[in-house]
PDB file of N, CA, C and O in Angstrom, chain B, residues numbered from 101:
ATOM      1  N   MET B 101      -2.992 -11.448  19.343  1.00  0.00           N
ATOM      2  CA  MET B 101      -2.555 -12.292  18.251  1.00  0.00           C
ATOM      3  C   MET B 101      -3.411 -12.090  16.993  1.00  0.00           C
ATOM      4  O   MET B 101      -2.858 -12.004  15.897  1.00  0.00           O
ATOM      5  N   PRO B 102      -4.749 -12.013  17.118  1.00  0.00           N
ATOM      6  CA  PRO B 102      -5.540 -11.806  15.901  1.00  0.00           C
ATOM      7  C   PRO B 102      -5.249 -10.455  15.239  1.00  0.00           C
ATOM      8  O   PRO B 102      -5.326 -10.327  14.017  1.00  0.00           O
ATOM      9  N   VAL B 103      -4.914  -9.450  16.055  1.00  0.00           N
ATOM     10  CA  VAL B 103      -4.608  -8.129  15.501  1.00  0.00           C
ATOM     11  C   VAL B 103      -3.340  -8.199  14.657  1.00  0.00           C
ATOM     12  O   VAL B 103      -3.278  -7.618  13.573  1.00  0.00           O
ATOM     13  N   ILE B 104      -2.342  -8.902  15.150  1.00  0.00           N
ATOM     14  CA  ILE B 104      -1.073  -9.021  14.433  1.00  0.00           C
ATOM     15  C   ILE B 104      -1.271  -9.765  13.112  1.00  0.00           C
ATOM     16  O   ILE B 104      -0.793  -9.319  12.068  1.00  0.00           O
ATOM     17  N   LEU B 105      -1.964 -10.880  13.157  1.00  0.00           N
ATOM     18  CA  LEU B 105      -2.191 -11.654  11.934  1.00  0.00           C
ATOM     19  C   LEU B 105      -3.016 -10.876  10.914  1.00  0.00           C
ATOM     20  O   LEU B 105      -2.707 -10.882   9.722  1.00  0.00           O
ATOM     21  N   THR B 106      -4.050 -10.218  11.380  1.00  0.00           N
ATOM     22  CA  THR B 106      -4.889  -9.435  10.480  1.00  0.00           C
ATOM     23  C   THR B 106      -4.091  -8.303   9.856  1.00  0.00           C
ATOM     24  O   THR B 106      -4.231  -8.030   8.663  1.00  0.00           O
ATOM     25  N   SER B 107      -3.265  -7.649  10.638  1.00  0.00           N
ATOM     26  CA  SER B 107      -2.448  -6.552  10.126  1.00  0.00           C
ATOM     27  C   SER B 107      -1.429  -7.042   9.103  1.00  0.00           C
ATOM     28  O   SER B 107      -1.198  -6.389   8.086  1.00  0.00           O
ATOM     29  N   ILE B 108      -0.831  -8.176   9.373  1.00  0.00           N
ATOM     30  CA  ILE B 108       0.164  -8.726   8.443  1.00  0.00           C
ATOM     31  C   ILE B 108      -0.473  -9.073   7.112  1.00  0.00           C
ATOM     32  O   ILE B 108       0.061  -8.717   6.062  1.00  0.00           O
ATOM     33  N   PHE B 109      -1.601  -9.759   7.135  1.00  0.00           N
ATOM     34  CA  PHE B 109      -2.253 -10.139   5.893  1.00  0.00           C
ATOM     35  C   PHE B 109      -2.773  -8.918   5.139  1.00  0.00           C
ATOM     36  O   PHE B 109      -2.727  -8.889   3.909  1.00  0.00           O
ATOM     37  N   SER B 110      -3.255  -7.935   5.843  1.00  0.00           N
ATOM     38  CA  SER B 110      -3.698  -6.703   5.189  1.00  0.00           C
ATOM     39  C   SER B 110      -2.516  -5.954   4.578  1.00  0.00           C
ATOM     40  O   SER B 110      -2.628  -5.408   3.481  1.00  0.00           O
ATOM     41  N   ALA B 111      -1.398  -5.926   5.274  1.00  0.00           N
ATOM     42  CA  ALA B 111      -0.199  -5.269   4.748  1.00  0.00           C
ATOM     43  C   ALA B 111       0.302  -5.985   3.494  1.00  0.00           C
ATOM     44  O   ALA B 111       0.753  -5.339   2.548  1.00  0.00           O
ATOM     45  N   ILE B 112       0.225  -7.297   3.484  1.00  0.00           N
ATOM     46  CA  ILE B 112       0.624  -8.051   2.288  1.00  0.00           C
ATOM     47  C   ILE B 112      -0.248  -7.666   1.105  1.00  0.00           C
ATOM     48  O   ILE B 112       0.259  -7.477  -0.001  1.00  0.00           O
ATOM     49  N   ILE B 113      -1.545  -7.549   1.320  1.00  0.00           N
ATOM     50  CA  ILE B 113      -2.457  -7.148   0.248  1.00  0.00           C
ATOM     51  C   ILE B 113      -2.125  -5.736  -0.234  1.00  0.00           C
ATOM     52  O   ILE B 113      -2.145  -5.470  -1.436  1.00  0.00           O
ATOM     53  N   ILE B 114      -1.823  -4.844   0.684  1.00  0.00           N
ATOM     54  CA  ILE B 114      -1.467  -3.470   0.313  1.00  0.00           C
ATOM     55  C   ILE B 114      -0.187  -3.452  -0.509  1.00  0.00           C
ATOM     56  O   ILE B 114      -0.119  -2.756  -1.522  1.00  0.00           O
ATOM     57  N   PHE B 115       0.831  -4.204  -0.095  1.00  0.00           N
ATOM     58  CA  PHE B 115       2.093  -4.208  -0.816  1.00  0.00           C
ATOM     59  C   PHE B 115       1.961  -4.853  -2.192  1.00  0.00           C
ATOM     60  O   PHE B 115       2.627  -4.423  -3.133  1.00  0.00           O
ATOM     61  N   ILE B 116       1.132  -5.857  -2.328  1.00  0.00           N
ATOM     62  CA  ILE B 116       0.883  -6.452  -3.643  1.00  0.00           C
ATOM     63  C   ILE B 116       0.204  -5.424  -4.551  1.00  0.00           C
ATOM     64  O   ILE B 116       0.523  -5.333  -5.736  1.00  0.00           O
ATOM     65  N   THR B 117      -0.719  -4.660  -4.002  1.00  0.00           N
ATOM     66  CA  THR B 117      -1.393  -3.615  -4.772  1.00  0.00           C
ATOM     67  C   THR B 117      -0.409  -2.537  -5.206  1.00  0.00           C
ATOM     68  O   THR B 117      -0.450  -2.089  -6.352  1.00  0.00           O
ATOM     69  N   ILE B 118       0.467  -2.118  -4.313  1.00  0.00           N
ATOM     70  CA  ILE B 118       1.468  -1.109  -4.649  1.00  0.00           C
ATOM     71  C   ILE B 118       2.396  -1.627  -5.738  1.00  0.00           C
ATOM     72  O   ILE B 118       2.701  -0.905  -6.687  1.00  0.00           O
ATOM     73  N   PHE B 119       2.844  -2.860  -5.612  1.00  0.00           N
ATOM     74  CA  PHE B 119       3.726  -3.463  -6.614  1.00  0.00           C
ATOM     75  C   PHE B 119       3.041  -3.489  -7.978  1.00  0.00           C
ATOM     76  O   PHE B 119       3.672  -3.209  -8.997  1.00  0.00           O
ATOM     77  N   SER B 120       1.768  -3.819  -7.998  1.00  0.00           N
ATOM     78  CA  SER B 120       1.021  -3.863  -9.256  1.00  0.00           C
ATOM     79  C   SER B 120       0.877  -2.462  -9.859  1.00  0.00           C
ATOM     80  O   SER B 120       1.004  -2.289 -11.071  1.00  0.00           O
ATOM     81  N   MET B 121       0.615  -1.478  -9.020  1.00  0.00           N
ATOM     82  CA  MET B 121       0.482  -0.107  -9.524  1.00  0.00           C
ATOM     83  C   MET B 121       1.812   0.407 -10.082  1.00  0.00           C
ATOM     84  O   MET B 121       1.821   1.116 -11.088  1.00  0.00           O
ATOM     85  N   ILE B 122       2.911   0.065  -9.458  1.00  0.00           N
ATOM     86  CA  ILE B 122       4.213   0.474  -9.973  1.00  0.00           C
ATOM     87  C   ILE B 122       4.510  -0.238 -11.290  1.00  0.00           C
ATOM     88  O   ILE B 122       5.132   0.336 -12.185  1.00  0.00           O
ATOM     89  N   LYS B 123       4.070  -1.473 -11.406  1.00  0.00           N
ATOM     90  CA  LYS B 123       4.204  -2.196 -12.675  1.00  0.00           C
ATOM     91  C   LYS B 123       3.429  -1.487 -13.792  1.00  0.00           C
ATOM     92  O   LYS B 123       3.928  -1.354 -14.909  1.00  0.00           O
ATOM     93  N   VAL B 124       2.222  -1.037 -13.488  1.00  0.00           N
ATOM     94  CA  VAL B 124       1.408  -0.296 -14.455  1.00  0.00           C
ATOM     95  C   VAL B 124       2.104   1.007 -14.838  1.00  0.00           C
ATOM     96  O   VAL B 124       2.137   1.374 -16.013  1.00  0.00           O
ATOM     97  N   LEU B 125       2.659   1.704 -13.851  1.00  0.00           N
ATOM     98  CA  LEU B 125       3.390   2.930 -14.147  1.00  0.00           C
ATOM     99  C   LEU B 125       4.597   2.655 -15.037  1.00  0.00           C
ATOM    100  O   LEU B 125       4.907   3.440 -15.933  1.00  0.00           O
ATOM    101  N   SER B 126       5.265   1.557 -14.790  1.00  0.00           N
ATOM    102  CA  SER B 126       6.424   1.193 -15.595  1.00  0.00           C
ATOM    103  C   SER B 126       6.024   0.941 -17.048  1.00  0.00           C
ATOM    104  O   SER B 126       6.719   1.367 -17.970  1.00  0.00           O
ATOM    105  N   ILE B 127       4.924   0.260 -17.243  1.00  0.00           N
ATOM    106  CA  ILE B 127       4.433   0.004 -18.596  1.00  0.00           C
ATOM    107  C   ILE B 127       4.058   1.314 -19.277  1.00  0.00           C
ATOM    108  O   ILE B 127       4.363   1.517 -20.452  1.00  0.00           O
ATOM    109  N   ALA B 128       3.399   2.199 -18.540  1.00  0.00           N
ATOM    110  CA  ALA B 128       3.014   3.497 -19.104  1.00  0.00           C
ATOM    111  C   ALA B 128       4.247   4.321 -19.462  1.00  0.00           C
ATOM    112  O   ALA B 128       4.252   5.024 -20.473  1.00  0.00           O
ATOM    113  N   TYR B 129       5.285   4.239 -18.644  1.00  0.00           N
ATOM    114  CA  TYR B 129       6.508   4.979 -18.946  1.00  0.00           C
ATOM    115  C   TYR B 129       7.200   4.413 -20.184  1.00  0.00           C
ATOM    116  O   TYR B 129       7.687   5.170 -21.024  1.00  0.00           O
ATOM    117  N   LYS B 130       7.243   3.107 -20.296  1.00  0.00           N
ATOM    118  CA  LYS B 130       7.877   2.487 -21.467  1.00  0.00           C
ATOM    119  C   LYS B 130       7.139   2.824 -22.750  1.00  0.00           C
ATOM    120  O   LYS B 130       7.751   2.903 -23.816  1.00  0.00           O
ATOM    121  N   ARG B 131       5.841   3.022 -22.660  1.00  0.00           N
ATOM    122  CA  ARG B 131       5.044   3.389 -23.840  1.00  0.00           C
ATOM    123  C   ARG B 131       5.044   4.898 -24.075  1.00  0.00           C
ATOM    124  O   ARG B 131       4.356   5.391 -24.970  1.00  0.00           O
ATOM    125  N   LYS B 132       5.813   5.623 -23.274  1.00  0.00           N
ATOM    126  CA  LYS B 132       5.919   7.087 -23.369  1.00  0.00           C
ATOM    127  C   LYS B 132       4.585   7.795 -23.122  1.00  0.00           C
ATOM    128  O   LYS B 132       4.321   8.852 -23.694  1.00  0.00           O
ATOM    129  N   GLU B 133       3.748   7.203 -22.265  1.00  0.00           N
ATOM    130  CA  GLU B 133       2.478   7.824 -21.915  1.00  0.00           C
ATOM    131  C   GLU B 133       2.611   8.767 -20.726  1.00  0.00           C
ATOM    132  O   GLU B 133       1.799   9.676 -20.556  1.00  0.00           O
ATOM    133  N   ILE B 134       3.644   8.549 -19.897  1.00  0.00           N
ATOM    134  CA  ILE B 134       3.923   9.457 -18.788  1.00  0.00           C
ATOM    135  C   ILE B 134       5.412   9.783 -18.798  1.00  0.00           C
ATOM    136  O   ILE B 134       6.224   9.023 -19.326  1.00  0.00           O
ATOM    137  N   SER B 135       5.753  10.909 -18.215  1.00  0.00           N
ATOM    138  CA  SER B 135       7.158  11.317 -18.157  1.00  0.00           C
ATOM    139  C   SER B 135       7.849  10.624 -16.985  1.00  0.00           C
ATOM    140  O   SER B 135       7.202  10.034 -16.119  1.00  0.00           O
ATOM    141  N   ILE B 136       9.178  10.710 -16.981  1.00  0.00           N
ATOM    142  CA  ILE B 136       9.944  10.103 -15.900  1.00  0.00           C
ATOM    143  C   ILE B 136       9.653  10.803 -14.578  1.00  0.00           C
ATOM    144  O   ILE B 136       9.622  10.157 -13.530  1.00  0.00           O
ATOM    145  N   LEU B 137       9.441  12.118 -14.616  1.00  0.00           N
ATOM    146  CA  LEU B 137       9.118  12.849 -13.391  1.00  0.00           C
ATOM    147  C   LEU B 137       7.785  12.392 -12.807  1.00  0.00           C
ATOM    148  O   LEU B 137       7.671  12.177 -11.600  1.00  0.00           O
ATOM    149  N   LYS B 138       6.788  12.246 -13.661  1.00  0.00           N
ATOM    150  CA  LYS B 138       5.477  11.790 -13.194  1.00  0.00           C
ATOM    151  C   LYS B 138       5.571  10.356 -12.668  1.00  0.00           C
ATOM    152  O   LYS B 138       4.939  10.012 -11.668  1.00  0.00           O
ATOM    153  N   TYR B 139       6.361   9.526 -13.347  1.00  0.00           N
ATOM    154  CA  TYR B 139       6.569   8.143 -12.906  1.00  0.00           C
ATOM    155  C   TYR B 139       7.173   8.114 -11.498  1.00  0.00           C
ATOM    156  O   TYR B 139       6.699   7.383 -10.629  1.00  0.00           O
ATOM    157  N   ARG B 140       8.201   8.899 -11.286  1.00  0.00           N
ATOM    158  CA  ARG B 140       8.868   8.918  -9.986  1.00  0.00           C
ATOM    159  C   ARG B 140       7.955   9.458  -8.886  1.00  0.00           C
ATOM    160  O   ARG B 140       7.887   8.898  -7.792  1.00  0.00           O
ATOM    161  N   ILE B 141       7.257  10.551  -9.187  1.00  0.00           N
ATOM    162  CA  ILE B 141       6.373  11.150  -8.182  1.00  0.00           C
ATOM    163  C   ILE B 141       5.266  10.173  -7.795  1.00  0.00           C
ATOM    164  O   ILE B 141       4.990   9.983  -6.611  1.00  0.00           O
ATOM    165  N   LEU B 142       4.637   9.556  -8.784  1.00  0.00           N
ATOM    166  CA  LEU B 142       3.554   8.621  -8.483  1.00  0.00           C
ATOM    167  C   LEU B 142       4.050   7.376  -7.765  1.00  0.00           C
ATOM    168  O   LEU B 142       3.399   6.894  -6.838  1.00  0.00           O
ATOM    169  N   ALA B 143       5.196   6.849  -8.184  1.00  0.00           N
ATOM    170  CA  ALA B 143       5.737   5.657  -7.525  1.00  0.00           C
ATOM    171  C   ALA B 143       6.065   5.931  -6.067  1.00  0.00           C
ATOM    172  O   ALA B 143       5.735   5.135  -5.188  1.00  0.00           O
ATOM    173  N   VAL B 144       6.715   7.060  -5.813  1.00  0.00           N
ATOM    174  CA  VAL B 144       7.072   7.408  -4.431  1.00  0.00           C
ATOM    175  C   VAL B 144       5.815   7.659  -3.607  1.00  0.00           C
ATOM    176  O   VAL B 144       5.741   7.251  -2.448  1.00  0.00           O
ATOM    177  N   SER B 145       4.826   8.326  -4.198  1.00  0.00           N
ATOM    178  CA  SER B 145       3.605   8.594  -3.435  1.00  0.00           C
ATOM    179  C   SER B 145       2.844   7.308  -3.128  1.00  0.00           C
ATOM    180  O   SER B 145       2.287   7.172  -2.039  1.00  0.00           O
ATOM    181  N   PHE B 146       2.810   6.362  -4.067  1.00  0.00           N
ATOM    182  CA  PHE B 146       2.172   5.071  -3.795  1.00  0.00           C
ATOM    183  C   PHE B 146       2.871   4.359  -2.639  1.00  0.00           C
ATOM    184  O   PHE B 146       2.215   3.814  -1.752  1.00  0.00           O
ATOM    185  N   ILE B 147       4.188   4.367  -2.654  1.00  0.00           N
ATOM    186  CA  ILE B 147       4.955   3.678  -1.606  1.00  0.00           C
ATOM    187  C   ILE B 147       4.735   4.347  -0.254  1.00  0.00           C
ATOM    188  O   ILE B 147       4.528   3.662   0.748  1.00  0.00           O
ATOM    189  N   VAL B 148       4.777   5.669  -0.213  1.00  0.00           N
ATOM    190  CA  VAL B 148       4.615   6.397   1.055  1.00  0.00           C
ATOM    191  C   VAL B 148       3.216   6.189   1.626  1.00  0.00           C
ATOM    192  O   VAL B 148       3.063   5.911   2.816  1.00  0.00           O
ATOM    193  N   VAL B 149       2.205   6.322   0.788  1.00  0.00           N
ATOM    194  CA  VAL B 149       0.836   6.143   1.264  1.00  0.00           C
ATOM    195  C   VAL B 149       0.613   4.699   1.713  1.00  0.00           C
ATOM    196  O   VAL B 149      -0.041   4.463   2.729  1.00  0.00           O
ATOM    197  N   GLY B 150       1.144   3.741   0.972  1.00  0.00           N
ATOM    198  CA  GLY B 150       1.007   2.335   1.358  1.00  0.00           C
ATOM    199  C   GLY B 150       1.678   2.027   2.688  1.00  0.00           C
ATOM    200  O   GLY B 150       1.126   1.305   3.517  1.00  0.00           O
ATOM    201  N   MET B 151       2.873   2.578   2.888  1.00  0.00           N
ATOM    202  CA  MET B 151       3.572   2.373   4.158  1.00  0.00           C
ATOM    203  C   MET B 151       2.815   3.033   5.304  1.00  0.00           C
ATOM    204  O   MET B 151       2.742   2.476   6.399  1.00  0.00           O
ATOM    205  N   PHE B 152       2.252   4.212   5.062  1.00  0.00           N
ATOM    206  CA  PHE B 152       1.482   4.898   6.096  1.00  0.00           C
ATOM    207  C   PHE B 152       0.254   4.083   6.483  1.00  0.00           C
ATOM    208  O   PHE B 152      -0.022   3.891   7.668  1.00  0.00           O
ATOM    209  N   ILE B 153      -0.472   3.611   5.496  1.00  0.00           N
ATOM    210  CA  ILE B 153      -1.675   2.818   5.782  1.00  0.00           C
ATOM    211  C   ILE B 153      -1.309   1.520   6.499  1.00  0.00           C
ATOM    212  O   ILE B 153      -1.974   1.124   7.456  1.00  0.00           O
ATOM    213  N   ALA B 154      -0.246   0.859   6.030  1.00  0.00           N
ATOM    214  CA  ALA B 154       0.167  -0.387   6.675  1.00  0.00           C
ATOM    215  C   ALA B 154       0.631  -0.157   8.109  1.00  0.00           C
ATOM    216  O   ALA B 154       0.492  -1.044   8.952  1.00  0.00           O
ATOM    217  N   SER B 155       1.178   1.019   8.397  1.00  0.00           N
ATOM    218  CA  SER B 155       1.651   1.278   9.757  1.00  0.00           C
ATOM    219  C   SER B 155       0.516   1.628  10.725  1.00  0.00           C
ATOM    220  O   SER B 155       0.650   1.407  11.928  1.00  0.00           O
ATOM    221  N   ILE B 156      -0.599   2.171  10.220  1.00  0.00           N
ATOM    222  CA  ILE B 156      -1.707   2.497  11.123  1.00  0.00           C
ATOM    223  C   ILE B 156      -2.736   1.366  11.217  1.00  0.00           C
ATOM    224  O   ILE B 156      -3.657   1.438  12.030  1.00  0.00           O
ATOM    225  N   LEU B 157      -2.591   0.343  10.409  1.00  0.00           N
ATOM    226  CA  LEU B 157      -3.535  -0.779  10.460  1.00  0.00           C
ATOM    227  C   LEU B 157      -3.657  -1.428  11.838  1.00  0.00           C
ATOM    228  O   LEU B 157      -4.778  -1.662  12.289  1.00  0.00           O
ATOM    229  N   PRO B 158      -2.563  -1.726  12.519  1.00  0.00           N
ATOM    230  CA  PRO B 158      -2.718  -2.385  13.823  1.00  0.00           C
ATOM    231  C   PRO B 158      -3.568  -1.593  14.813  1.00  0.00           C
ATOM    232  O   PRO B 158      -4.314  -2.179  15.597  1.00  0.00           O
ATOM    233  N   PHE B 159      -3.461  -0.278  14.780  1.00  0.00           N
ATOM    234  CA  PHE B 159      -4.244   0.542  15.704  1.00  0.00           C
ATOM    235  C   PHE B 159      -5.730   0.480  15.378  1.00  0.00           C
ATOM    236  O   PHE B 159      -6.571   0.403  16.274  1.00  0.00           O
ATOM    237  N   GLY B 160      -6.043   0.513  14.091  1.00  0.00           N
ATOM    238  CA  GLY B 160      -7.442   0.409  13.676  1.00  0.00           C
ATOM    239  C   GLY B 160      -8.036  -0.945  13.990  1.00  0.00           C
ATOM    240  O   GLY B 160      -9.165  -1.042  14.471  1.00  0.00           O
ATOM    241  N   TYR B 161      -7.271  -1.995  13.716  1.00  0.00           N
ATOM    242  CA  TYR B 161      -7.762  -3.341  14.015  1.00  0.00           C
ATOM    243  C   TYR B 161      -7.900  -3.570  15.522  1.00  0.00           C
ATOM    244  O   TYR B 161      -8.797  -4.288  15.963  1.00  0.00           O
ATOM    245  N   GLN B 162      -7.010  -2.958  16.308  1.00  0.00           N
ATOM    246  CA  GLN B 162      -7.102  -3.088  17.759  1.00  0.00           C
ATOM    247  C   GLN B 162      -8.427  -2.501  18.254  1.00  0.00           C
ATOM    248  O   GLN B 162      -9.092  -3.091  19.106  1.00  0.00           O
ATOM    249  N   LYS B 163      -8.800  -1.355  17.725  1.00  0.00           N
ATOM    250  CA  LYS B 163     -10.086  -0.735  18.106  1.00  0.00           C
ATOM    251  C   LYS B 163     -11.264  -1.627  17.722  1.00  0.00           C
ATOM    252  O   LYS B 163     -12.216  -1.779  18.488  1.00  0.00           O
ATOM    253  N   VAL B 164     -11.189  -2.216  16.526  1.00  0.00           N
ATOM    254  CA  VAL B 164     -12.287  -3.084  16.063  1.00  0.00           C
ATOM    255  C   VAL B 164     -12.406  -4.308  16.961  1.00  0.00           C
ATOM    256  O   VAL B 164     -13.513  -4.689  17.341  1.00  0.00           O
ATOM    257  N   PHE B 165     -11.284  -4.927  17.303  1.00  0.00           N
ATOM    258  CA  PHE B 165     -11.332  -6.112  18.148  1.00  0.00           C
ATOM    259  C   PHE B 165     -11.747  -5.790  19.575  1.00  0.00           C
ATOM    260  O   PHE B 165     -12.355  -6.628  20.240  1.00  0.00           O
ATOM    261  N   GLU B 166     -11.432  -4.598  20.059  1.00  0.00           N
ATOM    262  CA  GLU B 166     -11.874  -4.194  21.399  1.00  0.00           C
ATOM    263  C   GLU B 166     -13.390  -3.994  21.443  1.00  0.00           C
ATOM    264  O   GLU B 166     -14.022  -4.281  22.460  1.00  0.00           O
ATOM    265  N   ILE B 167     -13.963  -3.515  20.372  1.00  0.00           N
ATOM    266  CA  ILE B 167     -15.419  -3.308  20.316  1.00  0.00           C
ATOM    267  C   ILE B 167     -16.147  -4.645  20.377  1.00  0.00           C
ATOM    268  O   ILE B 167     -17.189  -4.753  21.023  1.00  0.00           O
ATOM    269  N   ASN B 168     -15.612  -5.660  19.714  1.00  0.00           N
ATOM    270  CA  ASN B 168     -16.283  -6.953  19.650  1.00  0.00           C
ATOM    271  C   ASN B 168     -16.134  -7.781  20.920  1.00  0.00           C
ATOM    272  O   ASN B 168     -16.867  -8.753  21.106  1.00  0.00           O
ATOM    273  N   ILE B 169     -15.212  -7.422  21.789  1.00  0.00           N
ATOM    274  CA  ILE B 169     -14.989  -8.246  22.999  1.00  0.00           C
ATOM    275  C   ILE B 169     -15.921  -7.853  24.093  1.00  0.00           C
ATOM    276  O   ILE B 169     -15.879  -8.434  25.177  1.00  0.00           O
TER     277      ILE B 169
END
């Protein structure tokens, strides 16, 4: 149970960070500081990396909780 809760809260923090980074990219695109291609590549890479990290979190937390028991 602690692993699940810890993973969920960590995933929420990761997704909030990704949302904020995409917001920053959107502002940069509107100001013509980055191209649409760069915007798309960075947005997709942020989402993919965030999903990857959020998916491996439970395994990492499981190892940490096993060490402490």
